[in-house]
KOLMAR-484306 format. One line per field, with one value per residue (C-alpha): residue in three letters; x, y, z; residue number from 1. Coordinates in steps of 0.05 Angstrom, whole numbers, plus 5000, padded with zeros to 4 digits. Example, Ala and Ser with C-alpha at 12.3 -4.5 7.8 and 13.67 -1.06 7.14 Angstrom:
BEGIN
resn: ALA/SER $
c1: 5246/5273 $
c2: 4910/4979 $
c3: 5156/5143 $
resi: 1/2 $
END
This chain:
BEGIN
resn: UNK/UNK/UNK/UNK/UNK/UNK/UNK/UNK/UNK/UNK/UNK/UNK/UNK/UNK/UNK/UNK/UNK/UNK/UNK/UNK/UNK/UNK/UNK/UNK/UNK/UNK/UNK/UNK/UNK/UNK/UNK/UNK/UNK/UNK/UNK/UNK/UNK/UNK/UNK/UNK/UNK/UNK/UNK/UNK/UNK/UNK/UNK/UNK/UNK/UNK/UNK/UNK/UNK/UNK/UNK/UNK/UNK/UNK/UNK/UNK/UNK/UNK/UNK/UNK/UNK/UNK/UNK/UNK/UNK/UNK/UNK/UNK/UNK/UNK/UNK/UNK/UNK/UNK/UNK/UNK/UNK/UNK/UNK/UNK/UNK/UNK/UNK/UNK/UNK/UNK/UNK/UNK/UNK/UNK/UNK/UNK/UNK/UNK/UNK/UNK/UNK/UNK/UNK/UNK/UNK/UNK/UNK/UNK/UNK/UNK/UNK/UNK/UNK/UNK/UNK/UNK/UNK/UNK/UNK/UNK/UNK/UNK/UNK/UNK/UNK/UNK/UNK/UNK/UNK/UNK/UNK/UNK/UNK/UNK/UNK/UNK/UNK/UNK/UNK/UNK/UNK/UNK/UNK/UNK/UNK/UNK/UNK/UNK/UNK/UNK/UNK/UNK/UNK/UNK/UNK/UNK/UNK/UNK/UNK/UNK $
c1: 6936/6953/6934/6885/6845/6848/6816/6758/6750/6778/6831/6801/6844/6812/6777/6777/6756/6818/6858/6833/6874/6938/6971/7022/7001/7040/7024/6997/7041/6989/6926/6859/6807/6741/6727/6661/6657/6733/6733/6762/6704/6729/6797/6830/6904/6947/7012/7047/7065/7101/7059/7067/7005/7017/7087/7082/7117/7082/7057/6989/6965/6943/6882/6873/6855/6786/6746/6682/6666/6609/6547/6570/6563/6511/6520/6566/6630/6665/6649/6676/6741/6756/6740/6788/6843/6832/6836/6905/6922/6911/6972/7017/7032/7003/6944/6903/6885/6878/6847/6830/6763/6719/6663/6607/6641/6646/6578/6597/6661/6626/6578/6640/6666/6712/6714/6729/6785/6770/6843/6877/6925/6990/7021/7087/7093/7152/7208/7195/7132/7081/7008/6943/6903/6841/6803/6770/6816/6785/6813/6792/6825/6857/6856/6803/6847/6873/6859/6875/6921/6901/6940/6959/6972/7029/7038/7113/7106/7064/6991/6968 $
c2: 1758/1782/1853/1824/1789/1848/1891/1842/1820/1879/1873/1815/1771/1708/1723/1650/1620/1577/1610/1556/1505/1537/1524/1565/1577/1593/1655/1643/1660/1673/1713/1718/1770/1800/1874/1909/1985/1990/1948/1878/1834/1762/1729/1660/1644/1587/1555/1494/1445/1378/1321/1246/1203/1131/1117/1169/1236/1288/1359/1391/1462/1487/1533/1580/1649/1642/1702/1738/1806/1808/1834/1802/1730/1685/1715/1662/1701/1643/1598/1651/1666/1593/1573/1626/1602/1530/1549/1575/1516/1470/1502/1492/1417/1381/1334/1357/1418/1412/1457/1456/1482/1488/1436/1487/1501/1428/1429/1493/1463/1398/1439/1468/1397/1384/1317/1308/1260/1206/1198/1241/1290/1307/1375/1405/1459/1500/1462/1402/1381/1338/1349/1320/1374/1388/1420/1381/1365/1368/1354/1365/1338/1389/1343/1294/1232/1251/1199/1212/1156/1116/1119/1166/1239/1282/1354/1365/1437/1483/1485/1540 $
c3: 8095/8026/8004/7953/8006/8053/7998/7996/8068/8107/8161/8200/8244/8215/8149/8126/8193/8197/8254/8302/8262/8288/8221/8183/8111/8047/8007/7937/7877/7824/7836/7800/7816/7796/7803/7807/7804/7809/7873/7880/7900/7890/7893/7885/7888/7861/7881/7852/7908/7917/7943/7957/7943/7963/7935/7879/7884/7841/7843/7851/7840/7907/7907/7965/7988/7956/7979/7958/7989/8038/8003/7937/7959/7927/7857/7828/7838/7873/7813/7765/7801/7817/7744/7718/7766/7744/7670/7684/7729/7670/7636/7697/7688/7748/7737/7797/7838/7913/7965/8039/8063/8124/8127/8111/8043/8020/7985/7948/7922/7904/7860/7827/7810/7869/7906/7980/7997/8048/8067/8120/8090/8126/8116/8138/8190/8216/8250/8204/8241/8203/8222/8198/8162/8204/8145/8090/8032/7963/7894/7822/7758/7713/7652/7626/7635/7705/7760/7833/7858/7920/7984/8039/8020/8045/8023/8022/8042/8086/8064/8017 $
resi: 1/2/3/4/5/6/7/8/9/10/11/12/13/14/15/16/17/18/19/20/21/22/23/24/25/26/27/28/29/30/31/32/33/34/35/36/37/38/39/40/41/42/43/44/45/46/47/48/49/50/51/52/53/54/55/56/57/58/59/60/61/62/63/64/65/66/67/68/69/70/71/72/73/74/75/76/77/78/79/80/81/82/83/84/85/86/87/88/89/90/91/92/93/94/95/96/97/98/99/100/101/102/103/104/105/106/107/108/109/110/111/112/113/114/115/116/117/118/119/120/121/122/123/124/125/126/127/128/129/130/131/132/133/134/135/136/137/138/139/140/141/142/143/144/145/146/147/148/149/150/151/152/153/154/155/156/157/158/159/160 $
END
């Protein structure tokens, strides 16, 4: 876990509830945060990643490490920090942002403008293994004219 998330969530073994997936995750490269009374209370991270959708090789901006401190949830901080991250993502080149979330969070992300993918998404893991992502994959366009292509999706890296 990155130090940013540890400041928000403490030193939990599984702060995002994804340890049961058994997956290895990439650290984020760009970080966005909200502070309250000199304490970091919300975080989102970004990482540009290669992806194959159908026959098309392209890139997406992966969003991950979204966290809101206990006691600060329900105040719109996830919306604020994800919106700030997406504003920057629009300058990074890819047409879409992609994230993986646990089923209970799908409705939250849908309210923020994300769309669940119906297709299975394959992700790389150490030793070159390809696995089907057990979490829900969601996407959002970064530009008005962006259209998600049809076809199977393969992240050409570890998930973020």
